[in-house]
DRENBA-192720 format. One line per 3 residues: their letters; for each residue x, y, z of N, C-alpha, C. Coordinates in nm, 2 decimals. Example, Ala and Ser with C-alpha at 12.3 -4.5 7.8 and 13.67 -1.06 7.14 Angstrom:
BEGIN
as> 1.32:-0.57:0.78:1.23:-0.45:0.78:1.32:-0.33:0.78 | 1.28:-0.22:0.71:1.37:-0.11:0.71:1.29:0.00:0.79;
This chain:
BEGIN
mlm> 1.78:-0.78:0.84:1.77:-0.70:0.72:1.67:-0.76:0.62 | 1.67:-0.90:0.61:1.59:-0.97:0.52:1.44:-0.93:0.54 | 1.39:-0.93:0.67:1.26:-0.89:0.70:1.22:-0.75:0.65;
adq> 1.31:-0.66:0.67:1.29:-0.52:0.62:1.28:-0.52:0.47 | 1.36:-0.60:0.40:1.35:-0.60:0.25:1.22:-0.66:0.21 | 1.18:-0.77:0.28:1.05:-0.83:0.24:0.93:-0.74:0.27;
ser> 0.94:-0.66:0.38:0.83:-0.57:0.41:0.82:-0.46:0.30 | 0.94:-0.41:0.26:0.95:-0.31:0.16:0.89:-0.36:0.03 | 0.93:-0.48:-0.01:0.89:-0.54:-0.13:0.73:-0.56:-0.13;
sar> 0.69:-0.61:-0.02:0.54:-0.63:0.00:0.46:-0.50:-0.01 | 0.52:-0.40:0.05:0.45:-0.27:0.05:0.45:-0.22:-0.10 | 0.55:-0.23:-0.17:0.55:-0.19:-0.31:0.45:-0.27:-0.39;
llv> 0.44:-0.40:-0.37:0.35:-0.48:-0.44:0.20:-0.44:-0.40 | 0.18:-0.41:-0.28:0.05:-0.37:-0.23:0.01:-0.24:-0.30 | 0.10:-0.14:-0.30:0.08:-0.01:-0.37:0.04:-0.04:-0.51;
ral> 0.11:-0.12:-0.58:0.09:-0.15:-0.72:-0.05:-0.21:-0.74 | -0.08:-0.31:-0.65:-0.21:-0.38:-0.66:-0.33:-0.28:-0.64 | -0.31:-0.19:-0.54:-0.41:-0.09:-0.51:-0.42:0.01:-0.63;
fya> -0.31:0.05:-0.69:-0.32:0.14:-0.80:-0.40:0.08:-0.91 | -0.38:-0.05:-0.95:-0.46:-0.11:-1.05:-0.61:-0.13:-1.01 | -0.63:-0.17:-0.89:-0.77:-0.19:-0.84:-0.85:-0.06:-0.84;
tdg> -0.78:0.05:-0.83:-0.86:0.18:-0.83:-0.84:0.26:-0.96 | -0.78:0.19:-1.06:-0.76:0.26:-1.19:-0.67:0.38:-1.17 | -0.58:0.38:-1.07:-0.49:0.49:-1.05:-0.56:0.62:-1.00;
epr> -0.68:0.61:-0.96:-0.76:0.72:-0.91:-0.75:0.73:-0.75 | -0.76:0.85:-0.70:-0.75:0.86:-0.55:-0.88:0.82:-0.48 | -0.90:0.69:-0.47:-1.02:0.63:-0.41:-0.98:0.55:-0.28;
wwv> -1.07:0.54:-0.19:-1.05:0.46:-0.07:-1.09:0.31:-0.10 | -1.02:0.22:-0.05:-1.04:0.08:-0.07:-1.06:0.01:0.06 | -1.17:-0.06:0.08:-1.20:-0.12:0.21:-1.11:-0.25:0.22;
lpa> -1.05:-0.26:0.33:-0.96:-0.38:0.36:-1.04:-0.49:0.42 | -1.01:-0.61:0.39:-1.07:-0.72:0.47:-1.03:-0.72:0.61 | -1.12:-0.76:0.70:-1.10:-0.75:0.84:-0.99:-0.85:0.89;
nln> -0.97:-0.96:0.81:-0.88:-1.06:0.86:-0.74:-1.06:0.78 | -0.68:-0.94:0.78:-0.55:-0.93:0.71:-0.44:-1.01:0.79 | -0.35:-1.07:0.71:-0.24:-1.15:0.78:-0.13:-1.04:0.82;
dlt> -0.04:-1.09:0.90:0.06:-1.00:0.95:0.15:-0.94:0.85 | 0.18:-1.02:0.74:0.26:-0.96:0.63:0.19:-0.85:0.56 | 0.06:-0.86:0.54:-0.01:-0.75:0.47:-0.02:-0.63:0.57;
rea> -0.05:-0.65:0.69:-0.05:-0.54:0.79:0.08:-0.47:0.79 | 0.19:-0.54:0.79:0.32:-0.48:0.79:0.34:-0.40:0.66 | 0.30:-0.45:0.55:0.31:-0.39:0.42:0.23:-0.25:0.42;
vsv> 0.11:-0.25:0.48:0.03:-0.13:0.49:0.11:-0.03:0.58 | 0.17:-0.08:0.69:0.24:0.01:0.78:0.36:0.07:0.71 | 0.43:-0.01:0.63:0.55:0.04:0.56:0.51:0.14:0.45;
ava> 0.40:0.11:0.38:0.35:0.20:0.27:0.31:0.34:0.33 | 0.24:0.33:0.45:0.20:0.46:0.52:0.33:0.53:0.56 | 0.42:0.46:0.62:0.55:0.53:0.67:0.62:0.59:0.55;
rgw> 0.62:0.54:0.43:0.69:0.59:0.32:0.61:0.70:0.25 | 0.49:0.72:0.30:0.40:0.83:0.24:0.33:0.79:0.11 | 0.33:0.66:0.08:0.26:0.60:-0.04:0.11:0.58:-0.02;
mld> 0.07:0.57:0.10:-0.07:0.53:0.13:-0.12:0.60:0.26 | -0.25:0.62:0.26:-0.32:0.67:0.38:-0.40:0.55:0.44 | -0.41:0.54:0.57:-0.48:0.43:0.63:-0.58:0.49:0.73;
rgd> -0.71:0.45:0.71:-0.82:0.50:0.80:-0.86:0.38:0.89 | -0.78:0.28:0.90:-0.81:0.16:0.98:-0.89:0.05:0.91 | -1.00:0.09:0.85:-1.08:-0.01:0.77:-1.06:0.00:0.62;
svs> -0.99:0.11:0.58:-0.97:0.13:0.44:-0.84:0.21:0.41 | -0.79:0.20:0.29:-0.67:0.26:0.25:-0.69:0.34:0.12 | -0.60:0.43:0.09:-0.60:0.51:-0.03:-0.46:0.54:-0.06;
ltd> -0.42:0.54:-0.19:-0.29:0.58:-0.23:-0.28:0.74:-0.23 | -0.16:0.78:-0.19:-0.13:0.92:-0.20:-0.08:0.95:-0.34 | -0.05:1.08:-0.37:0.01:1.11:-0.50:0.14:1.04:-0.51;
agr> 0.22:1.03:-0.40:0.35:0.97:-0.41:0.34:0.82:-0.44 | 0.23:0.76:-0.38:0.21:0.61:-0.41:0.17:0.59:-0.56 | 0.09:0.68:-0.61:0.05:0.66:-0.75:0.17:0.69:-0.84;
dlv> 0.26:0.79:-0.80:0.38:0.82:-0.88:0.48:0.70:-0.88 | 0.48:0.63:-0.76:0.57:0.52:-0.75:0.54:0.41:-0.86 | 0.41:0.39:-0.89:0.37:0.29:-0.99:0.39:0.35:-1.13;
knr> 0.35:0.47:-1.15:0.35:0.53:-1.28:0.50:0.56:-1.33 | 0.59:0.59:-1.24:0.73:0.62:-1.28:0.82:0.50:-1.27 | 0.77:0.38:-1.25:0.85:0.26:-1.24:0.88:0.21:-1.38;
């Protein structure tokens, strides 16, 4: 359960960071090619929760992802 909690927390932090990096706008953000396992898992969790879209080399927040940050 601890790993799931850490993945969820990491996903939320990633969504928040992407929100501020894109000024809360629906923009694609290119990911570094050498992501660590924790970050890859955070992307997967965010996509599964509907907070983020993943094109493989870049990600973008969904409306739900932006709302997660704005309504916190």
